[in-house]
C-alpha positions in Angstrom: -18.0 -70.3 -56.1 -19.9 -69.1 -59.3 -23.1 -67.1 -59.1 -25.0 -69.8 -61.0 -23.3 -73.2 -61.1 -26.2 -74.7 -63.1 -25.9 -72.1 -65.9 -29.5 -71.1 -65.5 -29.7 -67.3 -65.5 -28.4 -64.4 -67.3 -26.5 -62.9 -64.4 -25.8 -63.2 -60.7 -29.2 -61.7 -59.7 -31.2 -62.8 -62.7 -34.1 -65.2 -62.8 -33.5 -68.2 -65.0 -34.4 -71.9 -65.4 -36.9 -71.7 -62.7 -34.0 -72.0 -60.1 -34.5 -69.8 -57.0 -32.0 -66.9 -56.7 -28.8 -67.5 -54.9 -27.0 -65.0 -52.5 -24.0 -63.1 -54.1 -20.5 -64.5 -53.7 -18.6 -62.3 -51.2 -15.3 -63.3 -52.6 -16.2 -62.3 -56.1 -17.4 -58.9 -54.8 -14.1 -58.3 -53.0 -12.1 -59.2 -56.2 -14.2 -56.8 -58.2 -13.7 -54.0 -55.8 -9.9 -54.6 -55.8 -9.9 -54.5 -59.6 -11.8 -51.2 -59.6 -9.5 -49.7 -56.9 -6.5 -50.4 -58.9 -7.8 -48.2 -61.6 -8.7 -45.3 -59.2 -6.6 -42.2 -58.1 -4.6 -42.3 -54.8 -6.9 -39.7 -53.2 -9.9 -42.0 -53.7 -7.9 -44.9 -52.7 -6.9 -43.5 -49.2 -10.1 -41.6 -48.5 -10.8 -43.5 -45.2 -7.4 -42.5 -43.9 -8.0 -38.9 -44.8 -11.4 -39.0 -43.1 -9.8 -40.3 -39.9 -7.0 -37.7 -40.0 -9.6 -34.9 -40.6 -11.6 -36.1 -37.7 -8.5 -36.2 -35.5 -7.6 -32.6 -36.5 -11.1 -31.4 -35.9 -11.2 -33.0 -32.4 -7.8 -31.5 -31.6 -9.2 -28.1 -32.1 -11.1 -28.6 -28.9 -7.9 -28.3 -26.9 -7.6 -24.9 -25.2 -5.4 -23.4 -22.5 -6.6 -21.1 -19.7 -4.0 -18.5 -18.5 -3.1 -18.1 -14.8 -5.2 -14.9 -14.5 -8.2 -16.3 -16.5 -11.2 -18.6 -16.2 -12.5 -20.7 -19.1 -16.2 -20.3 -19.7 -17.3 -23.2 -21.9 -20.4 -22.8 -24.1 -22.2 -25.7 -25.8 -24.5 -24.6 -28.5 -24.4 -21.1 -26.9 -25.3 -22.3 -23.4 -22.9 -22.2 -20.4 -22.0 -25.7 -19.3 -18.9 -25.3 -17.1 -16.2 -23.0 -15.9 -12.6 -24.2 -15.9 -9.5 -23.0 -14.1 -6.0 -22.2 -15.4 -4.2 -24.9 -17.4 -4.9 -27.1 -20.5 -8.4 -28.4 -21.1 -10.5 -30.0 -23.8 -14.0 -29.2 -25.1 -16.1 -30.4 -28.0 -14.8 -28.8 -31.2 -16.3 -25.7 -32.9 -19.1 -25.1 -33.7 -20.5 -27.5 -31.1 -18.7 -25.8 -28.2 -16.8 -22.5 -27.7 -14.8 -21.1 -24.8 -14.4 -17.6 -23.4 -11.5 -16.6 -21.2 -12.1 -13.5 -19.2 -9.4 -12.2 -16.9 -10.6 -12.6 -13.4 -7.6 -11.2 -11.4 -7.2 -8.0 -13.4 -8.3 -4.9 -11.3 -10.3 -2.5 -13.4 -10.8 1.2 -12.5 -13.6 3.7 -13.3 -13.8 7.4 -12.5 -16.9 9.2 -11.3 -17.1 13.0 -11.7 -13.9 13.4 -13.7 -11.8 11.8 -16.5 -8.0 11.6 -16.0 -6.9 12.1 -19.6 -5.4 8.7 -20.0 -3.3 8.6 -16.8 -3.3 5.3 -15.1 -2.8 6.2 -11.5 -6.4 7.2 -10.9 -5.5 10.4 -9.0 -7.4 13.6 -9.7 -5.3 16.6 -10.8 -5.7 20.0 -12.4 -5.5 18.5 -15.9 -8.5 16.3 -15.5 -11.8 16.8 -17.3 -14.6 17.6 -14.9 -18.0 15.9 -15.5 -20.5 18.1 -13.5 -23.4 15.7 -14.3 -21.7 13.1 -12.2 -19.8 15.1 -9.6 -22.4 17.6 -8.4 -24.8 16.1 -5.8 -27.0 17.1 -2.9 -26.1 16.5 0.8 -28.5 15.7 3.6 -28.7 19.3 4.7 -29.6 20.5 1.2 -26.1 21.8 0.2 -24.5 21.1 -3.2 -21.1 19.4 -3.1 -18.6 18.5 -5.8 -17.2 15.0 -5.5 -14.7 13.1 -7.6 -14.3 9.4 -6.9 -12.5 6.4 -8.3 -13.6 2.8 -8.0 -11.5 -0.4 -8.4 -13.2 -3.7 -9.1 -12.5 -7.2 -10.5 -14.4 -10.4 -11.3 -15.2 -12.5 -8.2 -13.9 -16.0 -7.8 -16.3 -18.2 -9.7 -18.1 -15.2 -11.1 -16.8 -15.2 -14.6 -19.9 -16.6 -16.2 -22.2 -14.2 -14.3 -20.1 -11.2 -15.4 -20.5 -12.3 -19.0 -24.1 -13.3 -19.2 -26.1 -11.6 -16.3 -25.3 -8.0 -17.4 -26.6 -6.4 -20.5 -24.5 -3.5 -21.9 -26.1 -2.0 -25.0 -23.8 1.0 -25.0 -20.7 -1.1 -25.5 -19.0 0.3 -22.4 -18.0 -2.6 -20.2 -17.7 -0.3 -17.2 -21.3 1.1 -17.5 -22.9 -1.2 -15.0 -20.3 -0.5 -12.4 -20.3 3.2 -13.2 -24.1 3.4 -12.8 -24.0 1.5 -9.5 -21.2 3.7 -8.2 -22.9 6.9 -9.1 -26.2 5.8 -7.5 -24.4 4.6 -4.4 -22.4 7.8 -3.7 -25.5 9.9 -4.2 -27.4 7.8 -1.8 -24.6 8.0 0.9 -24.0 11.7 0.4 -27.8 12.3 0.8 -27.5 10.8 4.3 -24.6 13.0 5.4 -24.3 16.7 6.1 -21.8 18.8 4.1 -19.6 19.5 7.2 -19.1 15.8 7.7 -18.3 15.2 4.0 -15.8 18.1 4.0 -14.0 17.1 7.2 -13.9 13.9 9.3 -16.6 11.9 7.6 -14.7 11.0 4.4 -13.6 7.5 5.6 -17.1 6.6 6.6 -18.5 7.8 3.3 -16.1 5.7 1.4 -16.9 2.6 3.4 -20.7 3.1 3.1 -20.4 3.7 -0.6 -18.4 0.5 -1.1 -20.9 -1.5 0.8 -23.9 0.0 -1.0 -22.3 -0.6 -4.4 -21.5 -4.2 -3.6 -25.1 -4.8 -2.5 -26.4 -3.4 -5.8 -24.1 -5.5 -7.9 -24.8 -8.6 -5.9 -28.6 -8.1 -6.4 -27.8 -8.2 -10.2 -25.8 -11.4 -9.6 -23.1 -9.7 -11.6 -20.1 -11.6 -10.4 -18.2 -8.4 -9.7 -16.3 -7.6 -6.5 -15.6 -4.0 -5.5 -12.0 -3.8 -4.3 -11.7 -0.1 -3.3 -13.6 3.2 -3.3 -11.4 6.3 -3.1 -12.7 9.9 -2.8 -10.4 12.0 -5.0 -11.9 15.4 -4.3 -14.6 16.6 -1.9 -15.2 20.4 -2.2 -18.0 22.9 -2.5 -18.9 24.2 -6.0 -16.5 26.8 -7.4 -19.2 29.5 -7.3 -19.3 29.4 -3.5 -15.8 28.1 -2.6 -14.8 31.5 -1.1 -17.8 31.5 1.3 -17.0 28.0 2.4 -13.4 28.9 3.0 -14.5 31.8 5.3 -16.8 29.4 7.1 -14.0 26.9 7.5 -11.7 29.6 8.8 -14.3 30.7 11.4 -14.8 27.1 12.4 -11.0 26.6 12.9 -10.9 29.8 15.0 -13.7 28.4 17.1 -12.0 25.1 17.5 -8.8 26.8 18.5 -10.6 29.0 21.1 -12.3 25.9 22.5 -9.0 24.1 22.7 -7.3 27.0 24.4 -10.1 27.3 26.9 -10.0 23.6 27.5 -6.2 23.8 28.0 -6.6 26.7 30.5 -9.3 24.8 32.4 -7.1 21.7 32.5 -4.3 23.8 33.9 -6.4 25.8 36.5 -8.8 23.1 37.7 -6.1 20.7 39.0 -4.3 23.6 40.8 -7.6 24.7 42.4 -8.5 21.2 43.4 -5.0 20.7 44.9 -5.3 24.0 46.8 -8.7 23.1 48.1 -7.4 19.7 49.3 -4.5 21.4 51.0 -6.8 23.8 52.9 -9.0 21.0 53.9 -6.1 19.0 55.2 -4.7 22.0 57.1 -8.0 22.6 58.6 -8.3 19.0 59.6 -4.8 19.1 61.1 -5.6 22.3 63.0 -8.8 20.8 64.3 -7.1 17.7 65.4 -4.3 19.6 67.1 -6.8 21.9 69.0 -8.9 19.0 70.1 -5.9 17.0 71.2 -4.5 20.1 73.0 -7.8 20.7 74.8 -8.1 17.0 75.8 -4.5 17.2 77.2 -5.4 20.4 79.1 -8.5 18.7 80.5 -6.4 15.7 81.7 -3.8 18.0 83.1 -6.4 20.0 85.0 -8.0 16.9 86.4 -4.6 15.6 87.5 -3.9 18.9 89.3 -7.3 18.9 90.9 -6.7 15.5 92.2 -3.4 16.6 93.7 -5.0 19.7 95.1 -7.6 17.8 96.9 -4.9 15.8 98.6 -2.6 18.8 99.7 -4.1 22.2 99.1 -1.3 24.4 100.6 1.5 22.6 98.8 -0.4 22.6 95.5 -1.2 26.3 95.8 2.5 27.2 96.6 3.7 25.0 93.7 1.2 26.6 91.3 2.2 30.0 92.4 5.9 29.4 91.9 5.4 27.8 88.6 3.3 30.7 87.4 5.8 33.3 88.6 8.6 31.4 87.0 6.7 31.4 83.7 5.7 35.1 84.0 9.1 36.5 85.3 11.3 34.4 83.1 11.6 37.1 80.4 11.9 40.1 82.7 15.1 41.9 84.0 15.0 41.7 87.8 16.9 43.4 90.6 17.0 41.3 93.7 17.2 43.2 97.1 18.0 41.7 100.3 15.0 42.1 102.6 17.4 42.8 105.5 18.5 46.1 103.9 15.2 47.7 104.9 14.9 51.3 103.7 18.6 51.7 103.0 18.4 51.3 99.3 20.1 53.8 97.0 18.5 54.5 93.6 20.9 54.3 90.7 20.9 55.6 87.2 21.4 52.9 84.6 24.1 53.8 82.2 24.1 52.8 78.5 27.4 50.9 78.8 25.8 48.8 81.6 22.8 47.7 79.6 24.2 44.2 78.9 25.5 43.6 82.5 23.7 40.8 84.2 21.3 42.0 86.9 21.0 45.5 85.3 18.1 46.9 83.3 18.0 46.9 79.6 19.5 50.0 77.8 17.1 52.9 78.1 14.7 51.1 80.5 14.1 52.2 84.0 15.4 49.9 86.7 12.9 47.7 88.3 13.1 46.8 92.0 11.3 43.9 93.4 11.6 42.2 96.7 11.6 38.5 96.9 9.0 37.3 99.3 10.4 36.3 102.7 9.7 32.9 104.1 6.3 32.9 105.5 5.1 36.1 103.9 1.9 36.1 101.8 2.4 36.3 98.1 
């Protein structure tokens, strides 16, 4: 279709012949564009394709990969919008969005009171550089003590963004916040303990208290940092007074040894004394029981004899006399003389060879002569 079929008008948008303007012919416009494109360069010809490819490449720059020991902190126009875990992810391309990937599982270490000259084990040695401004501190009993300490820490789970944006570090030292918190914590804990406790059995408690105090300080900053371990490397008096402290320690050891020896002696003697006392008490109880029982038996025996005596006095007296004489004379050498002999008794001299003859006196003893009571004689 022509722009002006009636021929009125100088051009497709002209005014002519009083005929109102007609809309342009779309087909004619397309033909004109094709004719012009045929005379253009290939770059201009395929610019829509190039724009699409460029947009694709730009969008592809938003793909990023987070390592297994990292977290991805995504920033959009400089503001934190999300935190991603390990693996491939996509964000809006730069400069709309950027991503930071701090290592969250790596354990960092700082040193308080010394510097280890580049060694990685964290242990103090004679080659270390001492930092008196950090290591010298005051105990609760107003003594100066020299402490070297190492601290291990890492980023908390989910705390990557906090560790990046909630801490300001003007000096450029990424350990500065943890170092300041560690020094403040150990001074606070040492100020609550005496020097004897810090030098001897109180080290474990000091380490535990310092770790807890340090974690509270960092949590109050919302720092996203987790304290893994606190280790006291050296706890000693200042070099100027170390000899005096060694003398005190030696005296303290002598005192402890004397106390232990005395305690051991007491533990050895007291059981023996208690056992001996218990033995004496038991023997006394047994003696008392025997005597009481014996007395009770004698009483019962006497009462039984009295009962029999009341029944037959003569017979009981004779039996008691005979029993008594039997008991008294049982251990005496006796010479029995027939009462019928009268005065016709010849004395004899006991010879040594006859000392063991039955019926004779013992060697060296004078012979004894007794007359058995005749029947009916008084005793």
